[in-house]
C-alpha positions in Angstrom: -80.8 -55.8 62.5 -80.1 -59.4 61.3 -77.7 -61.6 63.2 -74.1 -61.2 61.9 -73.1 -64.1 59.7 -69.3 -63.8 60.5 -67.3 -63.1 63.6 -65.5 -59.7 63.8 -61.8 -59.8 64.7 -61.2 -57.6 67.8 -58.3 -55.8 66.1 -60.6 -54.6 63.3 -63.0 -52.3 65.1 -60.8 -50.3 65.1 -57.1 -50.4 66.1 -56.1 -48.0 68.9 -52.7 -46.2 68.4 -51.8 -43.1 70.6 -54.9 -41.0 70.9 -56.3 -42.1 67.6 -58.7 -44.9 66.4 -57.0 -46.2 63.3 -59.1 -47.7 60.6 -57.4 -49.7 57.8 -59.6 -50.6 54.8 -60.0 -50.6 51.0 -61.5 -48.1 48.5 -64.0 -50.6 47.2 -65.5 -54.0 48.1 -67.5 -54.6 45.0 -65.2 -53.8 42.1 -65.8 -56.6 39.5 -62.1 -57.3 39.0 -61.5 -57.3 42.7 -64.5 -59.7 43.3 -63.8 -61.9 40.3 -60.0 -62.4 40.4 -59.1 -61.7 43.9 -59.1 -64.5 46.5 -60.7 -62.4 49.3 -64.3 -63.6 49.1 -65.3 -67.2 49.8 -67.3 -68.7 46.9 -70.5 -68.8 48.9 -70.6 -65.0 49.3 -69.0 -63.9 46.0 -72.3 -63.5 44.0 -74.5 -61.9 46.7 -74.0 -58.1 47.3 -75.4 -58.4 50.9 -73.2 -61.2 51.8 -70.1 -59.7 50.2 -70.5 -56.5 52.3 -71.2 -58.5 55.5 -68.1 -60.7 54.9 -66.0 -57.6 54.1 -67.2 -55.9 57.4 -66.2 -58.9 59.3 -62.5 -58.4 58.3 -62.3 -54.6 58.0 -63.9 -51.7 59.9 -64.3 -49.3 57.0 -64.6 -49.0 53.2 -65.0 -46.4 50.6 -68.2 -46.4 48.4 -67.1 -45.3 45.0 -70.4 -46.0 43.2 -71.5 -42.5 44.4 -69.0 -41.1 42.1 -70.7 -42.5 39.0 -74.4 -42.3 40.0 -76.8 -40.8 42.4 -77.8 -43.8 44.6 -81.3 -44.2 46.1 -81.6 -43.6 49.9 -83.1 -47.1 50.3 -79.6 -48.5 49.4 -78.1 -46.5 52.2 -80.5 -48.1 54.6 -79.6 -51.6 53.4 -75.9 -50.8 53.9 -76.7 -50.0 57.4 -78.5 -53.3 57.8 -75.7 -55.3 56.3 -72.9 -53.9 58.5 -72.3 -54.0 62.3 -72.3 -51.0 64.6 -69.0 -49.1 64.3 -68.5 -49.8 60.6 -67.9 -46.8 58.6 -68.7 -46.2 54.8 -67.0 -43.2 53.1 -68.7 -41.8 50.1 -66.9 -40.5 47.0 -68.5 -37.3 45.8 -70.6 -37.4 42.6 -68.3 -36.7 39.6 -70.4 -33.7 38.6 -69.3 -31.9 41.9 -65.5 -32.5 41.3 -65.1 -31.5 37.6 -65.0 -35.0 36.3 -68.5 -34.8 34.7 -71.3 -37.2 34.5 -73.0 -39.7 32.1 -76.4 -38.0 31.6 -78.0 -41.5 31.1 -77.1 -42.4 34.7 -79.0 -39.5 36.1 -82.3 -40.3 37.8 -85.2 -40.0 35.3 -86.7 -37.0 37.2 -83.5 -35.2 36.8 -83.0 -36.1 33.1 -86.3 -34.5 32.4 -84.8 -31.1 33.2 -82.0 -31.6 30.6 -82.4 -30.2 27.0 -82.7 -33.1 24.5 -79.4 -32.3 22.8 -77.6 -32.8 26.2 -79.2 -36.2 26.9 -77.2 -37.9 24.1 -73.8 -36.7 25.0 -71.4 -39.2 26.6 -70.4 -36.8 29.5 -71.6 -33.5 30.8 -69.7 -31.1 33.0 -71.1 -28.7 35.5 -70.8 -25.6 33.2 -73.1 -27.2 30.6 -76.1 -28.1 32.7 -79.0 -25.9 33.8 -78.7 -24.7 37.4 -81.9 -26.6 38.5 -80.2 -29.8 37.3 -77.2 -29.2 39.6 -79.5 -28.3 42.5 -81.5 -31.6 42.1 -78.2 -33.5 42.0 -77.1 -32.0 45.2 -80.5 -32.7 46.8 -80.3 -36.4 45.8 -76.7 -36.7 46.9 -77.5 -35.1 50.3 -80.4 -37.3 50.9 -78.3 -40.4 50.5 -75.7 -39.0 52.9 -78.4 -38.2 55.4 -79.9 -41.7 55.5 -76.3 -43.2 55.8 -75.5 -40.9 58.7 -78.8 -41.6 60.5 -77.8 -45.3 60.3 -74.5 -44.4 62.1 -72.4 -45.6 59.1 -71.2 -42.5 57.4 -67.5 -41.6 57.7 -66.1 -38.9 55.5 -67.2 -37.6 52.1 -64.3 -37.7 49.6 -63.8 -34.9 47.0 -61.1 -36.2 44.7 -60.3 -33.6 42.1 -58.9 -34.5 38.7 -55.3 -33.9 37.8 -56.4 -31.0 35.4 -57.8 -29.2 38.4 -54.9 -26.9 39.3 -54.4 -24.4 42.1 -56.3 -21.1 41.7 -58.3 -18.6 43.8 -61.4 -19.7 41.9 -60.7 -23.3 43.0 -60.3 -22.3 46.7 -63.7 -20.5 46.4 -65.2 -23.7 45.1 -64.1 -25.4 48.4 -66.1 -22.8 50.3 -69.1 -23.7 48.1 -68.6 -27.4 49.1 -68.6 -26.6 52.8 -71.8 -24.6 52.4 -73.4 -27.5 50.8 -72.0 -30.1 53.3 -72.3 -28.1 56.6 -72.9 -31.2 58.8 -70.5 -33.7 57.3 -66.8 -34.6 57.5 -65.2 -33.8 54.1 -61.9 -35.1 52.8 -60.2 -33.4 49.9 -57.7 -35.1 47.6 -55.8 -33.2 45.0 -54.3 -34.9 41.9 -52.0 -32.0 40.7 -49.0 -30.9 42.7 -49.6 -27.2 42.0 -51.7 -27.3 45.1 -48.7 -28.3 47.3 -45.8 -26.2 45.9 -44.7 -23.0 47.6 -46.4 -20.6 48.1 -49.6 -22.3 47.2 -49.1 -25.0 49.8 -49.6 -22.6 52.6 -52.7 -21.1 51.1 -54.1 -24.6 50.4 -53.6 -26.0 53.9 -54.9 -22.7 55.5 -58.0 -22.9 53.4 -58.6 -26.6 54.4 -58.1 -25.8 58.1 -60.4 -22.8 58.0 -63.1 -25.1 56.4 -62.3 -28.0 58.8 -61.6 -30.2 55.7 -59.4 -33.3 55.9 -56.3 -33.1 53.7 -55.9 -36.5 52.0 -52.4 -37.7 51.9 -51.8 -39.7 48.6 -49.3 -42.5 48.1 -48.8 -42.6 44.3 -46.0 -42.6 41.7 -43.5 -39.8 41.7 -44.2 -37.9 38.5 -43.8 -34.2 37.6 -47.5 -33.6 38.1 -48.4 -36.0 41.0 -48.8 -34.9 44.6 -45.9 -36.0 46.9 -46.8 -38.1 50.0 -46.2 -35.2 52.4 -48.2 -35.6 55.7 -50.3 -32.6 56.7 -53.0 -32.4 59.4 -55.9 -30.0 58.7 -58.7 -31.5 60.8 -59.2 -33.9 63.8 -59.4 -36.8 61.3 -56.7 -37.7 58.8 -56.8 -39.9 55.6 -54.1 -41.7 53.6 -55.1 -43.2 50.3 -52.7 -45.8 48.7 -53.0 -45.8 45.0 -50.0 -48.0 44.1 -46.8 -46.9 42.4 -47.3 -48.1 38.8 -45.4 -45.1 37.3 -45.4 -46.6 33.8 -49.2 -46.8 33.6 -49.7 -43.4 35.3 -47.4 -41.8 32.7 -49.1 -43.3 29.7 -52.0 -41.4 28.1 -55.0 -43.6 27.7 -54.0 -46.2 30.3 -57.0 -48.0 31.7 -58.1 -48.0 35.4 -57.0 -51.6 35.7 -53.5 -50.7 34.4 -53.2 -47.6 36.6 -54.1 -49.4 39.9 -52.3 -52.7 39.1 -49.7 -52.7 41.8 -49.0 -54.6 45.0 -46.8 -52.9 47.7 -43.9 -54.8 49.1 -43.6 -54.9 52.9 -40.6 -52.6 52.8 -42.6 -50.0 50.9 -45.4 -50.1 53.7 -43.2 -50.3 56.8 -42.3 -46.6 56.6 -46.0 -45.9 56.5 -46.5 -47.9 59.8 -44.1 -45.4 61.4 -45.8 -42.4 59.9 -49.2 -43.7 61.0 -48.0 -44.0 64.6 -46.8 -40.5 64.4 -50.0 -39.3 62.8 -52.0 -41.1 65.5 -50.7 -38.7 68.1 -52.1 -35.7 66.3 -55.7 -36.8 65.3 -58.7 -38.5 66.8 -59.3 -40.8 63.8 -56.8 -42.0 61.1 -58.0 -43.8 57.9 -55.5 -45.8 55.9 -57.3 -46.8 52.6 -56.0 -48.9 49.8 -57.1 -48.2 46.2 -54.8 -50.7 44.4 -57.8 -53.1 43.9 -56.6 -55.0 40.8 -56.2 -58.8 41.6 -57.2 -58.0 45.2 -53.9 -56.3 46.0 -55.7 -53.8 48.1 -56.8 -56.4 50.6 -53.4 -58.1 50.8 -51.7 -54.7 51.5 -54.4 -53.6 53.9 -53.8 -56.7 56.0 -50.1 -56.3 55.6 -50.2 -52.7 57.0 -52.5 -53.8 59.8 -50.0 -56.5 60.8 -47.1 -53.9 60.7 -49.1 -51.5 62.8 -49.5 -54.2 65.5 -45.9 -55.0 65.7 -44.0 -53.8 68.8 
């Protein structure tokens, strides 16, 4: 492994609270808006993917890899991520969009998988699971699992995040789909994030959390705007790891149909909004072995500023 280019702050790898190792990080390190308009990266590393990740890993002990949601990445890239980061650093992978009901752009599939698609499907802007041949789904799973395997062998894999869309509501069929995910990912930590509150209202809440515990899936606690359909930030522990994802509280953008990603995640938490989470994190740290506090409000680099703010609050007496 190459010599590290940057020193690693002792508090970053990771913070110990109670019985838990607490990791604070962001949900992306390479988002173009984050890189271009944020002030996190020094100019000398901004235009080099390898230096960006090495610099990021000198400040934070963990990050989410969202590129795996859009495309099936080659295993060679997983090996490079292992080379660019120090021991103890964890990358969490976001599940391929085809597996969570979001769909996939067929033009972003690897050529050998595209060859199994009927010609009329290749020109569609987005395909969902129900539209594709079974062998295509099987090949997608094989490619995704190979990437995970290499990342795990490098000692860098954290959890695999399945973030379901807000139109995915509670149902027995959806619970059965969770069992299918566990069958495909027998050897991996899986975190599940719901975007519709039907999963957490009585009596569905009990069934949801029981299913997650039975499958040893991590319930992901969201911090997001309080709207009729969003999931409240209720803490629930369903595994020995716990995940909190901070999406910002831009209610106006979340409420507006057609709002862009940049508008939705354009929010910077004030310290008084994060201080209660510092108390919650200390409490959670008594119940789990690892706690991940991940910021997704990437616009203008707010995720970095808020992650550093929460890390400072956690270290206060």
